[in-house]
C-alpha positions as CSV (number, residue, x, y, z in Angstrom):
1,M,93.6,116.6,113.0
2,S,94.5,114.3,110.2
3,G,96.5,111.0,111.1
4,P,97.5,107.5,110.1
5,D,94.3,106.2,111.4
6,E,92.5,107.6,108.2
7,F,94.2,105.0,106.3
8,S,94.1,101.0,106.6
9,F,94.6,97.9,104.9
10,R,92.7,94.6,105.8
11,I,93.5,91.4,104.3
12,G,90.8,88.9,103.1
13,A,91.4,85.5,101.2
14,T,94.8,84.2,100.5
15,L,96.2,81.8,97.8
16,P,97.6,78.6,99.8
17,G,101.3,78.4,99.3
18,R,101.7,81.7,97.8
19,H,101.7,85.4,98.5
20,G,98.8,86.4,96.7
21,R,95.6,87.8,98.5
22,T,92.8,89.9,98.2
23,G,92.0,92.8,100.7
24,V,90.4,96.4,101.3
25,I,92.8,99.5,101.2
26,S,90.4,102.2,103.2
27,T,91.5,105.9,102.4
28,P,89.7,109.3,103.3
29,H,88.2,109.3,100.1
30,G,86.8,105.7,99.9
31,S,88.2,102.0,99.8
32,I,89.9,99.8,96.9
33,A,89.0,96.4,96.9
34,T,92.4,94.5,96.1
35,P,93.8,93.3,93.8
36,A,93.1,96.6,91.8
37,F,94.0,98.2,88.5
38,V,94.7,101.9,88.8
39,P,94.4,103.7,85.6
40,V,96.9,106.9,85.0
41,G,95.5,110.2,84.7
42,T,98.9,111.6,84.1
43,K,97.9,115.5,84.2
44,A,94.8,114.9,86.2
45,T,93.0,113.3,83.3
46,V,92.8,109.8,81.7
47,K,93.5,111.2,78.2
48,A,90.4,111.2,76.2
49,V,87.9,110.2,78.8
50,L,85.9,111.9,81.2
51,P,86.7,111.3,85.0
52,E,82.8,110.4,85.1
53,S,83.3,107.9,82.3
54,M,86.2,106.1,84.6
55,A,83.9,105.7,87.7
56,E,81.5,104.0,85.3
57,I,83.9,101.5,83.9
58,G,84.8,100.5,87.5
59,A,87.9,102.4,88.4
60,Q,88.1,102.4,92.3
61,A,91.2,104.9,92.0
62,L,93.3,107.4,89.8
63,L,97.0,107.8,89.5
64,A,98.3,111.3,88.7
65,N,102.0,112.5,87.8
66,A,103.7,114.8,90.3
67,Y,106.3,115.9,88.0
68,H,103.9,116.8,85.4
69,L,101.6,118.4,87.7
70,Y,104.4,120.6,89.3
71,L,105.0,121.8,85.7
72,Q,101.8,122.5,84.6
73,P,99.4,123.8,86.2
74,G,101.5,124.1,89.5
75,S,100.8,121.8,92.8
76,D,99.8,125.1,94.4
77,I,96.8,125.6,92.0
78,V,95.5,122.1,92.6
79,D,95.9,123.0,96.4
80,E,94.0,126.2,96.1
81,A,91.3,123.8,94.1
82,G,91.2,121.5,97.4
83,G,93.3,118.9,96.1
84,L,93.5,116.5,93.2
85,G,90.4,114.6,93.4
86,R,88.3,117.8,93.5
87,F,90.2,119.5,91.1
88,M,89.6,116.9,88.3
89,N,85.9,116.0,89.7
90,W,87.1,112.6,90.7
91,P,85.4,111.6,94.1
92,G,87.1,108.5,95.0
93,P,90.6,107.8,96.1
94,T,93.6,109.0,94.4
95,F,97.3,108.4,93.9
96,T,100.6,110.3,92.8
97,D,104.1,109.3,92.0
98,S,106.7,110.9,93.0
99,G,108.5,112.2,89.8
100,G,111.3,109.0,90.1
101,F,110.3,107.9,86.7
102,Q,110.8,111.4,84.8
103,V,114.0,111.7,86.7
104,M,115.1,108.4,85.0
105,S,113.5,109.0,81.5
106,L,114.7,112.5,81.2
107,G,118.5,111.5,82.3
108,V,118.8,108.7,79.6
109,G,116.6,110.3,77.1
110,F,113.7,107.6,76.9
111,K,110.5,109.3,76.1
112,K,108.1,106.7,77.7
113,V,109.1,103.1,77.9
114,L,111.8,101.1,78.8
115,A,112.6,97.4,77.8
116,M,111.7,94.9,80.2
117,E,114.7,92.8,79.5
118,A,118.5,93.0,80.4
119,V,120.1,92.9,76.7
120,G,123.3,94.8,75.5
121,V,126.2,96.1,77.3
122,Q,125.9,97.6,80.7
123,S,126.7,101.2,81.1
124,D,126.2,104.0,83.8
125,D,126.1,106.4,80.9
126,V,123.4,104.8,78.8
127,I,121.3,107.3,76.7
128,A,118.8,106.9,74.0
129,Q,120.1,107.4,70.7
130,G,119.7,111.3,69.4
131,K,118.6,112.3,72.9
132,E,120.1,114.7,75.3
133,R,120.2,114.4,78.8
134,L,117.7,116.7,80.6
135,A,118.4,115.4,84.2
136,V,121.2,115.3,86.4
137,V,121.4,113.1,89.6
138,D,123.4,113.7,92.7
139,D,123.3,112.8,96.3
140,D,121.0,115.6,97.5
141,G,118.5,115.2,94.6
142,V,118.0,116.0,90.5
143,T,118.6,119.0,88.7
144,F,116.5,118.8,85.6
145,R,115.2,121.0,82.6
146,S,111.4,121.0,81.7
147,H,110.5,119.1,78.6
148,L,108.1,122.0,78.0
149,D,109.9,125.1,77.7
150,G,113.6,124.0,79.0
151,S,113.3,125.9,82.2
152,K,115.7,124.6,84.9
153,H,114.4,123.2,88.2
154,R,115.4,120.9,91.1
155,F,113.8,117.9,92.6
156,T,114.8,116.6,96.2
157,P,113.0,114.4,98.7
158,E,111.5,117.5,100.8
159,V,110.5,119.1,97.3
160,S,108.6,116.0,96.2
161,M,107.2,115.8,99.2
162,G,105.8,119.3,99.1
163,I,104.4,118.8,95.8
164,Q,102.6,115.6,96.6
165,H,101.1,117.1,99.7
166,R,99.8,120.2,98.1
167,L,98.5,117.6,95.3
168,G,96.7,115.8,98.0
169,A,96.3,112.3,96.7
170,D,95.2,109.7,99.5
171,I,98.4,107.5,98.4
172,M,102.0,109.1,97.4
173,F,105.2,107.6,97.0
174,A,108.7,108.3,98.5
175,F,110.9,110.1,95.9
176,D,113.3,107.4,94.5
177,E,116.2,107.0,91.7
178,L,114.8,104.8,89.1
179,T,117.8,102.8,87.3
180,T,117.5,101.0,84.1
181,L,118.7,97.3,83.4
182,F,121.8,98.6,81.7
183,N,123.1,100.1,84.9
184,T,126.0,98.1,86.2
185,R,125.9,96.2,89.9
186,G,128.2,99.1,91.2
187,Y,125.5,101.7,90.2
188,Q,122.7,99.7,91.6
189,E,124.2,99.5,94.9
190,K,125.0,103.2,94.9
191,S,121.7,104.0,93.8
192,L,120.1,101.8,96.4
193,R,121.9,103.9,99.1
194,R,120.8,106.9,97.6
195,T,117.2,106.0,97.4
196,R,117.3,104.7,101.1
197,E,118.5,108.0,102.2
198,W,116.0,109.9,100.1
199,A,113.4,107.8,101.8
200,R,114.4,108.7,105.2
201,R,114.3,112.4,104.3
202,C,110.9,111.6,102.7
203,I,109.4,110.4,105.9
204,D,110.6,112.9,108.2
205,E,109.4,115.8,105.7
206,H,105.8,113.5,105.6
207,E,105.6,113.9,109.4
208,R,106.3,117.4,109.3
209,L,103.6,118.6,106.3
210,T,101.0,116.3,108.0
211,A,101.4,118.1,111.2
212,A,101.6,121.5,109.5
213,R,98.3,120.6,107.5
214,P,95.5,119.2,109.8
215,H,92.9,120.8,107.8
216,R,93.7,118.2,104.8
217,P,92.9,114.4,105.0
218,Y,95.7,112.0,105.8
219,Q,97.8,111.1,102.8
220,A,99.7,107.6,102.9
221,L,103.2,107.4,102.2
222,F,104.5,104.5,100.2
223,A,108.3,103.5,100.4
224,V,109.7,102.6,96.8
225,I,111.7,99.4,96.4
226,Q,114.7,99.3,94.3
227,G,117.6,96.8,93.2
228,A,116.8,95.9,89.6
229,Q,117.3,92.1,88.9
230,Y,119.6,91.5,92.2
231,E,118.0,89.4,94.8
232,D,120.1,90.8,97.6
233,L,119.5,94.2,96.5
234,R,115.7,93.8,96.5
235,R,115.6,92.1,100.1
236,K,117.8,94.3,101.4
237,A,115.8,97.2,100.4
238,C,112.6,95.8,101.6
239,R,114.0,94.9,105.1
240,D,115.8,98.6,105.4
241,L,112.4,100.5,104.3
242,D,110.5,98.2,106.7
243,Q,112.2,99.0,109.5
244,M,112.7,102.7,108.8
245,R,111.0,105.1,111.0
246,G,110.8,109.1,111.0
247,S,111.9,111.5,113.7
248,A,108.5,111.0,115.3
249,G,108.5,107.4,114.8
250,T,106.2,107.1,111.7
251,S,106.7,104.3,109.4
252,F,105.7,103.8,105.7
253,D,101.9,103.2,105.2
254,G,102.8,100.6,102.4
255,F,105.4,100.0,99.7
256,G,105.7,100.2,95.9
257,I,107.9,97.6,94.0
258,G,109.4,99.8,91.1
259,G,112.6,100.2,89.5
260,A,114.3,97.9,86.3
261,L,112.2,94.8,86.3
262,E,113.0,91.9,83.7
263,K,109.8,90.6,82.7
264,D,110.7,87.3,82.5
265,N,111.7,87.4,86.1
266,L,108.7,89.6,87.1
267,G,107.1,87.0,89.4
268,T,110.5,85.8,91.0
269,I,111.3,89.6,91.9
270,V,107.9,90.4,93.2
271,G,107.9,87.1,95.4
272,W,111.6,88.2,96.8
273,C,110.0,91.6,97.7
274,C,106.9,90.1,99.3
275,A,108.7,87.5,101.5
276,E,110.5,90.3,103.3
277,L,107.6,93.0,103.4
278,P,105.1,93.2,106.3
279,E,101.8,91.1,105.3
280,E,99.6,93.9,106.9
281,K,100.7,96.3,104.5
282,P,100.0,97.1,101.0
283,R,101.9,96.5,98.1
284,H,101.8,98.5,94.8
285,L,103.6,97.6,91.3
286,L,104.4,100.4,89.3
287,G,104.0,100.2,85.6
288,I,102.4,97.0,84.8
289,S,99.1,96.2,82.8
290,E,99.7,93.4,80.7
291,P,97.5,90.6,81.3
292,E,99.8,87.8,82.0
293,D,101.6,90.1,84.0
294,F,98.7,90.6,86.3
295,F,98.4,87.1,87.1
296,V,102.4,86.7,87.9
297,A,102.3,89.4,90.0
298,I,99.1,88.9,92.0
299,E,99.9,85.3,92.8
300,N,103.5,86.7,93.9
301,G,101.7,89.1,96.6
302,A,101.2,92.4,94.5
303,D,98.0,94.4,95.6
304,T,97.6,97.3,93.4
305,F,98.9,98.6,89.9
306,D,99.2,101.3,87.7
307,C,100.0,101.8,84.0
308,V,99.5,104.0,81.1
309,N,99.5,101.2,78.4
310,P,95.8,100.4,78.1
311,S,95.0,104.2,77.2
312,R,98.3,104.8,75.4
313,V,97.8,101.9,72.7
314,A,94.0,102.9,72.7
315,R,94.8,106.2,71.1
316,N,96.8,104.1,68.6
317,A,93.8,101.7,67.7
318,A,95.1,98.8,69.5
319,I,92.2,97.0,71.3
320,Y,92.3,94.2,73.8
321,I,89.8,91.5,73.9
322,R,90.1,88.1,75.7
323,E,91.8,86.4,72.7
324,G,94.4,89.0,72.6
325,R,95.2,92.2,71.0
326,F,94.4,93.6,67.5
327,N,94.5,97.0,65.6
328,I,91.0,98.2,64.9
329,N,92.2,100.7,62.0
330,T,93.4,98.0,59.5
331,S,90.8,97.5,56.2
332,R,89.4,94.1,57.4
333,F,87.3,96.1,59.8
334,R,85.7,98.6,57.4
335,R,82.5,96.7,57.1
336,D,82.2,94.9,60.3
337,F,79.3,95.9,62.2
338,T,79.8,94.2,65.1
339,P,80.8,95.5,68.7
340,I,84.5,95.7,69.7
341,D,83.8,92.7,71.9
342,E,80.3,91.2,72.4
343,N,81.5,89.8,76.0
344,C,82.2,93.4,76.9
345,D,79.7,95.4,79.1
346,C,81.6,98.9,78.4
347,Y,79.7,101.9,76.8
348,A,81.8,101.6,73.4
349,C,80.8,98.0,73.1
350,A,77.2,98.4,74.0
351,C,76.8,101.6,71.5
352,Y,79.1,101.3,68.5
353,T,80.7,98.9,66.0
354,R,84.0,98.0,64.7
355,A,83.3,99.7,61.5
356,Y,82.1,103.2,63.1
357,I,85.5,103.1,65.3
358,H,87.4,102.3,62.3
359,H,86.0,105.5,60.2
360,L,86.8,107.6,63.4
361,F,90.4,106.4,63.2
362,K,90.7,106.9,59.4
363,A,88.8,110.5,59.6
364,K,91.3,111.2,62.7
365,E,88.5,112.3,64.9
366,M,88.9,112.5,68.5
367,L,86.3,110.3,69.5
368,A,88.2,107.1,68.4
369,S,90.3,107.7,71.2
370,T,87.9,108.2,73.7
371,L,85.7,104.9,72.7
372,C,89.0,102.6,72.4
373,T,90.2,104.2,75.8
374,I,87.0,103.4,77.3
375,H,87.0,99.7,76.1
376,N,90.4,99.0,77.1
377,E,90.5,100.4,80.4
378,R,87.0,98.4,81.3
379,F,88.9,95.3,79.8
380,T,91.8,96.2,82.3
381,I,89.9,96.8,85.1
382,R,87.5,93.7,84.7
383,L,90.3,91.2,84.3
384,V,91.7,92.4,87.6
385,D,88.5,92.3,89.3
386,D,87.8,88.8,87.9
387,I,91.1,87.8,89.0
388,R,90.2,89.1,92.8
389,A,86.8,87.3,92.5
390,S,88.4,84.1,91.7
391,I,90.6,84.3,94.5
392,D,87.7,85.1,96.9
393,G,85.9,82.2,95.4
394,G,88.8,79.6,95.6
395,Y,89.0,79.1,91.8
396,Y,91.9,81.0,91.1
397,D,93.9,78.6,89.2
398,A,91.0,77.4,87.1
399,F,90.6,81.1,86.0
400,K,94.2,81.4,85.5
401,A,94.3,78.5,83.4
402,E,91.1,79.1,81.1
403,F,92.2,82.9,80.5
404,L,95.6,82.5,79.7
405,G,94.6,79.7,77.4
406,R,92.6,81.9,75.2
407,W,94.9,84.8,75.8
408,R,97.9,82.9,74.7
409,G,96.1,81.5,71.7
410,R,95.8,84.9,70.3
411,I,93.6,86.0,67.3
412,T,92.8,84.1,64.2
413,L,91.3,86.3,61.4
414,S,88.2,85.1,59.1
415,G,86.7,87.4,56.7
416,N,86.2,90.6,58.1
417,G,86.1,89.5,61.5
418,I,87.8,87.8,64.6
419,S,87.3,84.3,65.8
């Protein structure tokens, strides 16, 4: 029978006087050395890139989206295939989110991204201009209409757990309500209570499904911490979820730090949470991938991260290098026959030039997205790997100063190239 002993977390080196650390998460499908960046394969694929290519660039795990896979092809089909990893031919660890982000984004009409700053008037009825509300939240769950065909669906904590168990990821998240920075303090308090009750229902259903599916490997369940920019709410959420036990005595295997996060206060918020959370359990920071944010989050205690950004911006010709970010589809790269980044070890940089990739974008060839995604994902994975090595090696502060000094200097253009 599968059980929690199939999942563990071991702490390695630590940052003196800070919450940052290295470690190893062990799952039934392999280990993850932390800190680690987890690329997002929303629909059981990182867009434009083979799963085999993701392994070649050093990805240790991939994260898929429970909401999207529920709608298409259906979690029952993934289950019949043997679980997410086997379905997508990925042998390593996998994560699934709960669908909580889609509840929020459908509800307020935002398609993909929320601003990470608290600006504008607070309102609990916030909705993006020109959009309609596709999801309605109540204390029991969420009713929503599919963005694909308008069909009506219902998510509850039990439904989310059922979907995620059928998807079979090694790490999954409790169903939560994600608020925005526009929501009032009163609504944040109400939402926190709702998310806490949903977490309790999730852990009970997780216990039931784990016992009912002994033929499947154990799936770890992470609680999700909300509370927006309010210290007392964040700390309370951490304490409540840490102390929570299921009907059979099960505790959460780890924690996800989510919700509305002000970029300027990212480190402070992560620090509040990690000061309250147990050291022996891993902490996943949801939706973070900008280089400067990694340093802030890691030294304040985050262990793993996921974000669609490296692949999304790649499909729009935006390239990451250590000196900053640039768009490769601009005219200055038309005759630039150098690699994307001479210091990068990825397949795209080893085999292709800026001029060729510039041509692919102008010709609207799909290969452009493939090559740029390979590079951006490798850049991001490698950066977090280097941060991990610097903590283990005792030179984190020096590495941080050197990297951010170059990154914040950004890019200067000279002739057809970048210097």
